[in-house]
C-alpha positions as CSV (number, residue, x, y, z in Angstrom):
1,X,-12.7,9.2,-1.0
2,X,-13.4,7.3,2.3
3,X,-16.4,4.9,2.4
4,X,-17.4,2.2,4.9
5,X,-16.1,-1.3,4.1
6,X,-18.2,-3.0,1.5
7,X,-19.8,0.3,0.3
8,X,-17.6,0.6,-2.8
9,X,-16.4,-2.1,-5.2
10,X,-12.8,-1.9,-6.5
11,X,-10.9,-3.6,-9.3
12,X,-8.3,-5.1,-7.0
13,X,-5.5,-3.5,-9.0
14,X,-4.5,-0.8,-6.5
15,X,-2.0,-2.8,-4.4
16,X,-0.7,-4.6,-7.5
17,X,0.1,-1.2,-9.1
18,X,1.7,0.1,-5.9
19,X,3.8,-3.0,-5.5
20,X,5.1,-2.6,-9.1
21,X,6.0,1.1,-8.6
22,X,7.7,0.3,-5.3
23,X,9.7,-2.5,-6.8
24,X,11.0,-0.1,-9.5
25,X,12.1,2.3,-6.7
26,X,13.5,-0.5,-4.6
27,X,11.1,0.4,-1.8
28,X,9.0,-1.9,0.4
29,X,5.4,-1.8,1.6
30,X,4.4,-2.6,5.2
31,X,0.8,-3.3,6.0
32,X,-0.7,-3.5,9.5
33,X,-4.4,-4.4,9.8
34,X,-6.8,-4.9,12.6
35,X,-10.3,-6.2,12.0
36,X,-12.9,-3.5,12.7
37,X,-10.2,-0.8,13.1
38,X,-8.7,-0.4,9.6
39,X,-5.3,-0.7,8.1
40,X,-2.1,1.3,8.0
41,X,0.1,1.3,4.9
42,X,3.7,2.4,5.3
43,X,6.2,2.8,2.4
44,X,9.9,2.5,3.1
45,X,12.3,4.0,0.5
46,X,16.0,3.5,0.5
47,X,18.1,6.6,1.1
48,X,19.2,8.4,-2.0
49,X,22.4,6.9,-3.4
50,X,22.1,3.7,-1.4
51,X,23.0,0.5,-3.2
């Protein structure tokens, strides 16, 4: 659900959980953010079978 910044309070666990899941899948998270414009979260997974 979308809400304006500051309208909802979170627990702060979201990105920590995502980071843990991505680490288990050997993936990485890229975050781009611009004040007043929002953020873009991109997940990069290794190709299947890659070492």
